[in-house]
NUBA-986690 format. One record per atom (N, C-alpha, C): residue number from 0; residue in one letter; atom name; x, y, z. Coordinates in steps of 0.001 Angstrom, whole numbers, plus 500000, padded with zeros to 6 digits. Each point is the difference from the previous one (the first is absolute). Layout:
N
SITE pos code site   east  north     up
SITE NUM    A   CA      X      Y      Z
...
This chain:
114
SITE pos code site   east  north     up
SITE   0    M    N 479969 495482 494727
SITE   0    M   CA 500351 501809 499865
SITE   0    M    C 501585 499474 500484
SITE   1    E    N 501290 501179 499281
SITE   1    E   CA 500840 499863 500603
SITE   1    E    C 500404 501745 500076
SITE   2    A    N 501102 500383 500625
SITE   2    A   CA 500726 501009 500210
SITE   2    A    C 501474 499828 499787
SITE   3    I    N 500549 501612 499865
SITE   3    I   CA 501063 499813 499478
SITE   3    I    C 500929 500633 501288
SITE   4    A    N 500941 499468 500176
SITE   4    A   CA 500833 501419 500984
SITE   4    A    C 501657 499515 499313
SITE   5    K    N 500865 501729 499929
SITE   5    K   CA 501307 499839 499802
SITE   5    K    C 500985 501322 500891
SITE   6    T    N 500505 499322 500776
SITE   6    T   CA 501414 500987 500214
SITE   6    T    C 501017 500093 498683
SITE   7    K    N 499933 501190 499998
SITE   7    K   CA 500813 500739 499043
SITE   7    K    C 501535 500765 500502
SITE   8    Y    N 501481 499824 499500
SITE   8    Y   CA 501156 500467 500587
SITE   8    Y    C 500208 499646 501229
SITE   9    L    N 500209 498547 500359
SITE   9    L   CA 500080 499667 500983
SITE   9    L    C 501953 499517 500177
SITE  10    R    N 500475 500331 500711
SITE  10    R   CA 501191 499936 499582
SITE  10    R    C 500946 499037 501078
SITE  11    M    N 499523 499119 498999
SITE  11    M   CA 500645 498524 500447
SITE  11    M    C 501012 498831 498526
SITE  12    S    N 499767 499219 499674
SITE  12    S   CA 500700 499417 499194
SITE  12    S    C 498847 499437 499180
SITE  13    P    N 499422 499505 499216
SITE  13    P   CA 498821 499675 499217
SITE  13    P    C 500258 498687 500325
SITE  14    R    N 501262 499207 500346
SITE  14    R   CA 500673 498722 500455
SITE  14    R    C 499495 499205 501001
SITE  15    K    N 500543 500844 500703
SITE  15    K   CA 499447 500085 501529
SITE  15    K    C 498766 499915 500300
SITE  16    V    N 499406 501145 499744
SITE  16    V   CA 498504 500028 499934
SITE  16    V    C 499145 498440 499390
SITE  17    R    N 500538 499400 498542
SITE  17    R   CA 499444 498985 499577
SITE  17    R    C 499771 498539 500911
SITE  18    R    N 501131 499727 500530
SITE  18    R   CA 500639 499137 501624
SITE  18    R    C 498464 499652 500707
SITE  19    V    N 499317 501925 500179
SITE  19    V   CA 499549 499333 501077
SITE  19    V    C 498610 500029 499500
SITE  20    L    N 499395 500879 498349
SITE  20    L   CA 498819 499691 499486
SITE  20    L    C 499833 497971 500032
SITE  21    D    N 500971 499644 499487
SITE  21    D   CA 499742 498763 499350
SITE  21    D    C 499857 498722 501033
SITE  22    A    N 500204 500974 501275
SITE  22    A   CA 499354 499353 501490
SITE  22    A    C 498671 499991 499979
SITE  23    V    N 499362 501179 499881
SITE  23    V   CA 498727 500634 500284
SITE  23    V    C 499016 499138 497978
SITE  24    R    N 500035 500125 499190
SITE  24    R   CA 499677 500193 499273
SITE  24    R    C 498783 498983 500087
SITE  25    G    N 498909 500165 499302
SITE  25    G   CA 498425 499051 500194
SITE  25    G    C 499122 499967 501647
SITE  26    M    N 500526 499987 500441
SITE  26    M   CA 499818 499716 501785
SITE  26    M    C 498982 501531 500188
SITE  27    N    N 499156 499373 500805
SITE  27    N   CA 498449 500686 499917
SITE  27    N    C 500887 501137 500996
SITE  28    V    N 499318 501466 500607
SITE  28    V   CA 500644 501584 500366
SITE  28    V    C 500181 499893 501599
SITE  29    E    N 499455 498627 500509
SITE  29    E   CA 500292 500210 501350
SITE  29    E    C 500865 498858 500148
SITE  30    D    N 500613 498746 499923
SITE  30    D   CA 500898 499108 500012
SITE  30    D    C 501732 500661 499633
SITE  31    A    N 499492 501120 498685
SITE  31    A   CA 501399 500583 499431
SITE  31    A    C 500048 500795 500946
SITE  32    L    N 499506 501389 500357
SITE  32    L   CA 499765 500604 501159
SITE  32    L    C 501123 499427 500547
SITE  33    T    N 499554 498754 501305
SITE  33    T   CA 500625 499482 501177
SITE  33    T    C 501464 499701 499534
SITE  34    K    N 499896 499012 498893
SITE  34    K   CA 501319 499250 499359
SITE  34    K    C 501102 501722 499491
SITE  35    L    N 499337 501087 499507
SITE  35    L   CA 501081 500907 499628
SITE  35    L    C 500687 500763 502010
SITE  36    H    N 499126 500245 500734
SITE  36    H   CA 499929 499674 501613
SITE  36    H    C 501101 500146 500613
SITE  37    F    N 500084 498279 499681
SITE  37    F   CA 501377 499375 500765
SITE  37    F    C 500973 499488 498642
SITE  38    T    N 499637 500815 498918
SITE  38    T   CA 501368 500121 498968
SITE  38    T    C 501199 500713 500990
SITE  39    G    N 501377 499702 499768
SITE  39    G   CA 501152 501055 500165
SITE  39    G    C 501081 500425 499402
SITE  40    K    N 499187 500291 498961
SITE  40    K   CA 500467 500926 498748
SITE  40    K    C 499221 501335 500244
SITE  41    R    N 500673 500935 499324
SITE  41    R   CA 499879 500860 499927
SITE  41    R    C 498786 501063 498674
SITE  42    A    N 499230 499221 499386
SITE  42    A   CA 499178 499820 498914
SITE  42    A    C 498639 499642 500508
SITE  43    S    N 500399 499345 501176
SITE  43    S   CA 498789 499677 500402
SITE  43    S    C 498601 501068 500976
SITE  44    G    N 500699 501188 500600
SITE  44    G   CA 499316 501077 499941
SITE  44    G    C 499205 501157 498695
SITE  45    P    N 500832 499481 499243
SITE  45    P   CA 498995 501181 498705
SITE  45    P    C 499143 499095 499167
SITE  46    I    N 500299 498945 500339
SITE  46    I   CA 499248 498539 498543
SITE  46    I    C 498737 499598 501532
SITE  47    A    N 500042 500303 501134
SITE  47    A   CA 499253 499621 500553
SITE  47    A    C 498995 501496 499869
SITE  48    K    N 500075 501365 500172
SITE  48    K   CA 499517 500590 499668
SITE  48    K    C 499179 500615 498596
SITE  49    T    N 500723 499336 499142
SITE  49    T   CA 498985 500484 498908
SITE  49    T    C 499301 498692 500278
SITE  50    I    N 500165 498434 500377
SITE  50    I   CA 498702 499168 500035
SITE  50    I    C 498811 501230 500661
SITE  51    Y    N 500383 500131 500645
SITE  51    Y   CA 498663 500609 500806
SITE  51    Y    C 499220 500541 499538
SITE  52    T    N 501130 501290 499609
SITE  52    T   CA 499361 501168 498713
SITE  52    T    C 498594 498921 499177
SITE  53    A    N 500675 499694 499056
SITE  53    A   CA 499328 498567 499294
SITE  53    A    C 499000 499854 500429
SITE  54    F    N 500101 499633 501091
SITE  54    F   CA 498486 499628 500858
SITE  54    F    C 499053 501047 500587
SITE  55    A    N 500475 500968 500400
SITE  55    A   CA 499528 501533 500256
SITE  55    A    C 499236 500414 498320
SITE  56    N    N 500915 499957 499477
SITE  56    N   CA 499052 500340 498627
SITE  56    N    C 498588 498697 499683
SITE  57    L    N 500221 499399 500022
SITE  57    L   CA 498973 498600 499390
SITE  57    L    C 498957 500663 501097
SITE  58    S    N 500142 499922 501423
SITE  58    S   CA 499202 500721 500913
SITE  58    S    C 498900 501019 499546
SITE  59    S    N 500996 501133 499904
SITE  59    S   CA 499202 500727 499810
SITE  59    S    C 498976 500079 498681
SITE  60    K    N 500617 498709 498098
SITE  60    K   CA 498971 499880 499767
SITE  60    K    C 499043 499832 500197
SITE  61    E    N 499986 498434 500849
SITE  61    E   CA 498633 499821 500261
SITE  61    E    C 499805 499893 501429
SITE  62    E    N 499284 501230 499907
SITE  62    E   CA 499798 500934 501268
SITE  62    E    C 498373 499740 500578
SITE  63    A    N 499154 498765 499148
SITE  63    A   CA 498785 499781 500596
SITE  63    A    C 500009 498528 501221
SITE  64    E    N 501492 499043 499391
SITE  64    E   CA 500590 498746 500951
SITE  64    E    C 500690 500626 500746
SITE  65    R    N 500436 499493 501154
SITE  65    R   CA 501179 499428 500499
SITE  65    R    C 500904 499186 499437
SITE  66    I    N 500782 500292 500042
SITE  66    I   CA 501159 498740 499078
SITE  66    I    C 501001 499537 501123
SITE  67    D    N 499864 498950 500133
SITE  67    D   CA 500772 499454 500755
SITE  67    D    C 501471 498703 499425
SITE  68    M    N 501253 500246 500339
SITE  68    M   CA 501163 500508 499772
SITE  68    M    C 500469 498323 499726
SITE  69    Q    N 499123 498977 499862
SITE  69    Q   CA 500274 498691 500013
SITE  69    Q    C 499256 499956 498613
SITE  70    N    N 499061 501017 499903
SITE  70    N   CA 499553 499135 498733
SITE  70    N    C 501089 501114 498623
SITE  71    V    N 500571 500438 500291
SITE  71    V   CA 501005 500802 498626
SITE  71    V    C 501496 499861 500429
SITE  72    F    N 500046 499372 498212
SITE  72    F   CA 500457 499593 500023
SITE  72    F    C 501768 500798 498874
SITE  73    I    N 501055 499830 499588
SITE  73    I   CA 501417 500773 499562
SITE  73    I    C 499484 499719 498383
SITE  74    K    N 499604 500630 499751
SITE  74    K   CA 499537 499246 498187
SITE  74    K    C 501501 500229 499476
SITE  75    T    N 500682 501021 499795
SITE  75    T   CA 501048 500382 499573
SITE  75    T    C 500807 500637 500852
SITE  76    M    N 501660 499536 499950
SITE  76    M   CA 500774 501324 500839
SITE  76    M    C 501241 499986 499313
SITE  77    Y    N 500459 501383 499533
SITE  77    Y   CA 500963 500086 499290
SITE  77    Y    C 501050 500651 500509
SITE  78    V    N 501387 500502 499515
SITE  78    V   CA 500708 501303 500056
SITE  78    V    C 501095 499538 498926
SITE  79    D    N 499952 502086 499094
SITE  79    D   CA 500750 500209 499567
SITE  79    D    C 501229 500721 499865
SITE  80    S    N 500481 500148 499732
SITE  80    S   CA 501515 501227 500535
SITE  80    S    C 499269 501781 499344
SITE  81    G    N 501074 500543 501180
SITE  81    G   CA 499625 501214 499786
SITE  81    G    C 501223 500493 499446
SITE  82    P    N 499860 501622 500251
SITE  82    P   CA 500974 500986 499243
SITE  82    P    C 501244 498838 501068
SITE  83    T    N 501362 500401 499523
SITE  83    T   CA 501277 499721 500591
SITE  83    T    C 500830 501054 500480
SITE  84    L    N 500279 500723 501380
SITE  84    L   CA 500841 500828 500341
SITE  84    L    C 501357 499492 499646
SITE  85    K    N 500590 501289 499440
SITE  85    K   CA 501173 499636 499064
SITE  85    K    C 500948 500622 501634
SITE  86    R    N 500507 499490 500594
SITE  86    R   CA 501685 500788 500904
SITE  86    R    C 501310 499402 499236
SITE  87    F    N 500619 500795 500795
SITE  87    F   CA 501506 499611 499818
SITE  87    F    C 500773 500291 501529
SITE  88    R    N 500826 499342 499925
SITE  88    R   CA 500888 499493 501105
SITE  88    R    C 501472 500131 499895
SITE  89    P    N 500863 500471 500911
SITE  89    P   CA 501792 499671 499034
SITE  89    P    C 499945 499561 500584
SITE  90    M    N 501154 498965 499479
SITE  90    M   CA 500569 498836 499548
SITE  90    M    C 501531 499715 499753
SITE  91    S    N 500798 498926 499907
SITE  91    S   CA 501707 500613 499768
SITE  91    S    C 500220 500300 498758
SITE  92    M    N 501355 500892 500535
SITE  92    M   CA 500663 500536 498602
SITE  92    M    C 498615 501033 499711
SITE  93    G    N 500129 500509 500214
SITE  93    G   CA 499058 500801 499674
SITE  93    G    C 498659 500347 499117
SITE  94    R    N 499495 498696 500596
SITE  94    R   CA 498529 499614 498644
SITE  94    R    C 498816 499827 501134
SITE  95    A    N 499345 500312 498808
SITE  95    A   CA 498515 500359 500752
SITE  95    A    C 498936 498435 499777
SITE  96    G    N 499382 499699 501147
SITE  96    G   CA 499646 498271 499927
SITE  96    G    C 497784 500465 500009
SITE  97    K    N 500186 499911 498793
SITE  97    K   CA 498391 499887 499955
SITE  97    K    C 499181 499713 501077
SITE  98    I    N 499109 500303 500642
SITE  98    I   CA 499204 499184 500987
SITE  98    I    C 498229 499989 499130
SITE  99    R    N 499800 499587 499935
SITE  99    R   CA 498419 499805 499741
SITE  99    R    C 498307 499530 501310
SITE 100    K    N 499907 501115 500243
SITE 100    K   CA 498870 499943 500715
SITE 100    K    C 498744 499792 499274
SITE 101    R    N 499057 498796 500654
SITE 101    R   CA 498990 499589 498456
SITE 101    R    C 499236 500127 500994
SITE 102    T    N 498521 500424 499053
SITE 102    T   CA 498836 500045 500776
SITE 102    T    C 498894 498520 499734
SITE 103    S    N 499344 500683 500627
SITE 103    S   CA 498338 498275 499099
SITE 103    S    C 498296 500717 499825
SITE 104    H    N 499676 499602 499820
SITE 104    H   CA 498275 500305 499706
SITE 104    H    C 499386 498407 500398
SITE 105    I    N 499290 500190 500994
SITE 105    I   CA 499063 499138 500084
SITE 105    I    C 499205 500176 499476
SITE 106    T    N 499106 498172 499598
SITE 106    T   CA 498203 500446 499623
SITE 106    T    C 499558 498781 500267
SITE 107    V    N 498867 500034 501253
SITE 107    V   CA 499328 499178 500837
SITE 107    V    C 498477 500075 499079
SITE 108    V    N 499785 499122 499686
SITE 108    V   CA 498008 499634 499696
SITE 108    V    C 499570 499015 500899
SITE 109    V    N 499258 500233 500878
SITE 109    V   CA 499469 499008 500777
SITE 109    V    C 498373 500154 498995
SITE 110    E    N 499490 498567 500266
SITE 110    E   CA 498505 499834 499265
SITE 110    E    C 498766 498848 501365
SITE 111    H    N 499338 500607 500314
SITE 111    H   CA 498756 499673 500930
SITE 111    H    C 499405 498915 499364
SITE 112    L    N 500535 499045 500507
SITE 112    L   CA 498762 498190 499784
SITE 112    L    C 498558 500062 500529
SITE 113    V    N 499378 500295 499203
SITE 113    V   CA 498488 499916 500960
SITE 113    V    C 499466 498094 500260
């Protein structure tokens, strides 16, 4: 059985989030959360939260039995780019420089192996 969790409109560049996602893809949930806890990147917090939410969604689906984090694996994990906030900043010679503040959508699918 599998469960999905999504984090949308995260104010972080998808490129930076993808670096952390690649480090924990395919691991079991407990090892992934431990690795994210000791990762020094800012993206590790929202990713850990999304993984834990997916695990909680799986636990609520299978109410009859108690699920161990060791038996739950991350099936798929990806990040998509969200809408970009466009801002302008004054530059030299009266010009306006474009600033793009990017957002991300994180999707995590976990699967329980029996």
